[in-house]
Structure formats: C-alpha cells, structure tokens
C-alpha positions in Angstrom: 2.1 17.8 -12.7 4.1 15.1 -10.2 4.7 15.6 -6.5 7.9 15.4 -5.6 9.5 15.8 -2.0 12.0 18.6 -1.4 13.0 17.6 2.3 15.0 20.5 2.7 12.3 23.2 2.0 9.3 21.3 1.6 6.4 18.7 3.0 4.4 16.6 0.1 2.5 14.0 2.3 2.2 11.7 -1.4 4.5 11.2 -4.3 3.4 10.8 -8.0 5.2 8.9 -11.1 4.6 8.5 -14.0 1.5 10.7 -14.4 1.0 10.5 -18.1 2.3 7.0 -18.6 -0.2 5.1 -21.1 -0.9 1.9 -19.2 -4.4 1.1 -17.9 -2.3 -0.4 -14.3 -2.0 2.2 -11.4 0.0 0.6 -8.9 -0.6 2.4 -5.6 1.8 2.1 -2.2 -0.3 3.1 1.0 2.1 2.4 3.3 5.7 3.2 1.6 7.8 5.1 4.0 7.9 5.2 7.5 8.3 9.3 7.6 6.7 11.7 10.3 6.3 15.0 9.3 7.9 17.9 11.4 4.7 19.2 12.1 3.7 15.8 14.5 5.7 16.1 17.5 9.1 17.6 16.0 9.0 14.9 13.3 9.1 11.8 16.1 6.1 10.0 17.7 8.2 8.8 20.5 8.8 5.3 18.9 12.4 4.0 18.6 14.2 3.6 16.2 14.6 -0.3 15.7 10.5 0.2 15.8 10.4 2.6 13.5 12.4 0.5 11.3 9.4 -2.6 11.3 6.5 -3.4 9.6 4.3 -1.6 12.0 5.6 1.8 10.7 5.4 0.9 6.7 5.4 -1.4 4.2 8.6 -2.8 3.7 10.5 -2.6 0.3 6.4 -2.1 -1.0 7.4 1.1 -1.7 10.5 0.0 -4.3 8.4 -3.1 -5.8 5.8 0.1 -6.3 8.8 1.8 -8.4 9.6 -1.2 -10.1 6.1 -2.2 -10.8 5.1 0.9 -12.3 8.2 0.9 -14.8 7.7 -2.1 -15.9 4.0 -1.3 -16.8 4.5 2.4 -18.3 1.9 2.9 -15.2 1.7 5.7 -13.1 1.8 4.9 -9.6 0.8 6.5 -6.2 3.3 6.1 -2.7 1.9 7.9 0.2 4.7 9.6 2.3 3.8 9.9 6.2 4.1 6.2 8.5 0.6 4.6 8.8 1.8 5.1 13.0 1.3 8.8 12.4 -2.4 8.4 10.2 -3.1 4.9 8.4 -4.2 5.8 4.7 -5.5 2.1 4.5 -8.7 2.9 6.6 -11.7 4.3 6.6 -12.5 8.0 7.7 -13.8 6.6 11.2 -12.2 2.9 11.3 -11.2 3.1 14.9 -7.4 2.0 13.5 -7.2 5.4 11.4 -4.7 6.7 14.4 -2.8 3.5 16.6 -1.9 3.6 20.1 -0.3 0.1 19.9 0.6 -2.2 17.5 2.3 -6.0 17.4 3.0 -5.1 21.1 4.8 -1.2 20.7 3.3 1.6 22.5 3.3 5.0 20.1 3.7 7.8 22.9 3.2 10.5 20.0 -0.5 9.2 19.8 -1.0 8.3 23.5 -2.8 12.1 23.9 -3.9 12.3 20.2 -8.0 13.8 20.7 -10.3 14.6 18.0 -8.6 17.8 16.8 -5.6 16.2 16.3 -6.9 13.2 14.4 -8.7 16.1 12.1 -5.2 17.4 11.5 -3.4 14.7 10.3 -6.9 14.0 8.2 -6.3 17.6 6.8 -2.5 17.4 6.3 -1.9 14.7 5.0 -5.0 11.4 4.8 -7.0 13.6 2.1 -4.5 15.4 0.0 -3.3 11.4 -0.6 -6.9 10.1 -1.2 -7.5 13.3 -3.7 -4.8 12.5 -5.7 -5.6 9.2 -5.6 -9.1 9.9 -6.7 -7.5 11.9 -9.4 -5.1 9.8 -11.2 -7.6 6.7 -10.8 -10.4 8.9 -13.1 -7.8 10.0 -15.0 -9.0 7.1 -18.0 -12.6 4.5 -17.6 -10.8 1.6 -17.4 -8.3 1.7 -15.4 -7.1 -1.6 -13.3 -5.6 -0.5 -10.0 -2.6 -2.5 -8.1 -2.3 -2.5 -4.5 1.3 -2.8 -3.4 2.0 -4.1 0.4 4.6 -5.9 2.5 3.9 -8.2 5.2 6.0 -9.5 7.9 7.6 -13.2 8.0 6.6 -13.5 11.6 4.3 -11.2 14.1 5.1 -11.2 17.8 3.6 -14.2 19.7 2.5 -15.9 16.7 3.6 -18.5 14.0 5.2 -18.2 10.9 3.9 -17.3 7.8 4.1 -19.5 4.8 3.1 -17.4 2.2 5.4 -16.3 -0.2 3.2 -13.7 -1.8 -0.6 -12.8 -0.5 -3.6 -11.9 -3.0 -6.4 -9.9 -1.2 -10.2 -8.9 -2.2 -13.1 -8.0 -1.1 -16.3 -10.8 -1.5 -17.7 -7.6 -3.8 -15.3 -8.1 -6.5 -13.1 -11.4 -6.9 -13.0 -10.8 -10.7 -9.4 -10.4 -10.9 -8.5 -11.6 -7.8 -9.3 -15.0 -8.2 -7.4 -15.3 -11.9 -4.4 -14.3 -10.8 -3.9 -16.7 -7.7 -5.2 -19.7 -10.0 -2.1 -17.8 -12.1 0.2 -17.6 -9.6 0.2 -21.1 -8.3 1.2 -22.2 -11.5 4.7 -20.6 -10.0 5.6 -24.4 -8.6 8.5 -22.5 -6.3 5.7 -20.5 -4.8 3.1 -20.6 -1.5 0.1 -18.2 -2.4 -2.3 -16.5 -0.3 -6.0 -16.8 -0.8 -7.0 -13.8 1.1 -3.5 -14.2 3.4 -1.9 -13.3 5.5 -5.4 -10.9 5.6 -8.7 -10.9 4.4 -8.9 -8.0 1.9 -12.5 -6.7 2.6 -12.4 -3.9 4.8 -14.8 -0.9 4.2 -13.5 2.4 3.5 -9.5 1.0 2.9 -8.3 2.5 0.1 -9.6 -0.5 -2.4 -13.4 0.1 -1.2 -12.9 3.7 -1.4 -11.6 3.8 -5.7 -11.7 0.6 -6.7 -14.6 -1.2 -5.7 -17.5 1.8 -5.5 -16.4 2.8 -9.1 -16.4 -1.2 -10.3 -12.8 -0.9 -11.0 -11.2 -4.3 -11.5 -8.5 -4.5 -8.3 -5.8 -6.6 -6.9 -4.3 -6.1 -3.6 -1.1 -7.9 -3.6 1.1 -8.2 -0.4 4.9 -9.5 -0.9 6.3 -11.0 2.4 8.8 -7.9 3.4 11.9 -10.7 3.4 11.8 -11.1 0.1 11.7 -7.6 -0.8 13.9 -6.0 1.4 16.7 -5.2 -1.6 16.6 -3.0 -4.9 17.8 -5.8 -6.3 15.0 -8.3 -5.0 12.5 -5.4 -5.7 13.3 -5.6 -8.8 13.1 -9.0 -9.9 9.8 -9.4 -8.4 8.6 -6.7 -9.9 10.2 -8.1 -13.4 8.5 -12.0 -12.9 5.1 -10.4 -11.7 4.5 -7.4 -14.0 4.2 -9.8 -17.4 1.7 -12.2 -14.7 -0.3 -9.0 -14.3 -0.7 -8.0 -17.8 -1.5 -11.4 -19.3 -4.0 -12.2 -16.5 -6.1 -9.2 -16.8 -6.2 -9.6 -20.9 -6.9 -13.3 -19.8 -10.3 -11.5 -17.3 -11.5 -9.7 -20.7 -12.1 -7.0 -18.2 
C-alpha cells in the first residue's frame, strides 16, 4: 500500500510512489519538504517564512527530481514529509545534529528548549516510521540499488560560491558505483562534477549507512545545485538526462 498525505485529515511522515515498480533502483529523498506537522508547536518552529523556504528547512527541488527520476527509471521512491529542522532523517539516532537549534545563521526557536523527551517523541512520530518504510522498500529485492537525491545551495552565508552543478557523494566503505558515475558524468563537458563535494559522503548512521552500506547494497548519493532544479520543467529535464546515465553506469558496473 502506498502512503499518501490527506492534509485535511491525516498526517503521514512519508510518501511512497510506485511501490510495485520493477526497477532495481530505489529513489529516496530524505529532505523532501519543509513541513512542520501540526503536533509540533502548532505547526510552527517560530522560523520566518523566508527561512522555511530556504535550504535550511529542506532540499529545494529534490522532491520533484525524485519523482521525475522514479518515473524515468520505473522505480519506487520514498520521500520524507517533515522538515529537516523538525528532525533530520539523514542523521543517526544519536547524532548531535539530529535536532538543530542553529542552522546557517538562523536560530530555530521551536527547538531551543527541546529536551530528550521531545526528541524521543519526534523520533517515534516521524523519524522511525520513515526509516521503517524505507527499510521495507529496500528489502523488496535482493538486488536493490539505492539512489539518494539531495540538493545544495549555491552559496552558504559568508562562504565562497560553490562551482559544482552536480556532486556525487560516497563513503570510503563503498565507492563501487559512485566512482564510475563520477567518471561518466565528467564526460558531460558542460557540467562541473563534485567528487564528494560539497560534503563528504561518509556519515555513520545516516540513511545510506543505515540502508545501503550495512547491507552491501550498491548506492549513490546525488546532490544537484538547487538553482538548477527550481522548476518542474528543470526537474524533469534533469531526470531525463540522468536516468539513462544511471542505467548505463549500473550496467557497466556489473553489480
């Protein structure tokens, strides 16, 4: 059964698309929305609308790209339905950044006094259900390949501009698919491709560690610069460009 969101009646912490699609690929989006559920401070973290629409609250454009990639690859997808500022599903349960009180210069008032009981409540309501559903999808086949979709801001406050169009992230524990994909993408002469940029891809306890590395599942984490995927049209075009490259690279890997 696919999880859906009836905003008028029921809150679900995740959305699943195409659960029965046959592809080996599972497309995931850990930071799909800037949703603050109604049971969290009445649906607000006390952060301005402008800040909630920034990258600090979610990965801009990543949800649309995830849906378009899943369609292009005839693959299932899972997307979170809570802001990373509420609780970050791409962190381990004991990670100190699981619940942020300050992010890229913005104070998060609704998290300022969050104690261990509040953190546990958020884990139970959102974090754990999302990961349980993610695990179920990943386990649907012994040959699952995970593609985690993220986006990054062109420039953090007080930092230099980031030159990359696309970053491919990976852990040193499994570089099999990522390194091949980086090499293939670098044949696209109009693109600047980041190798473990703009972040390192190894974070113990994160979603890839939890659902791919520990099970030896082939995986990639792709980061698109968010100004490149701001519209539905751009998301579709990028998915149509990337999907055949993913298919080609996976076939060449022999995984």
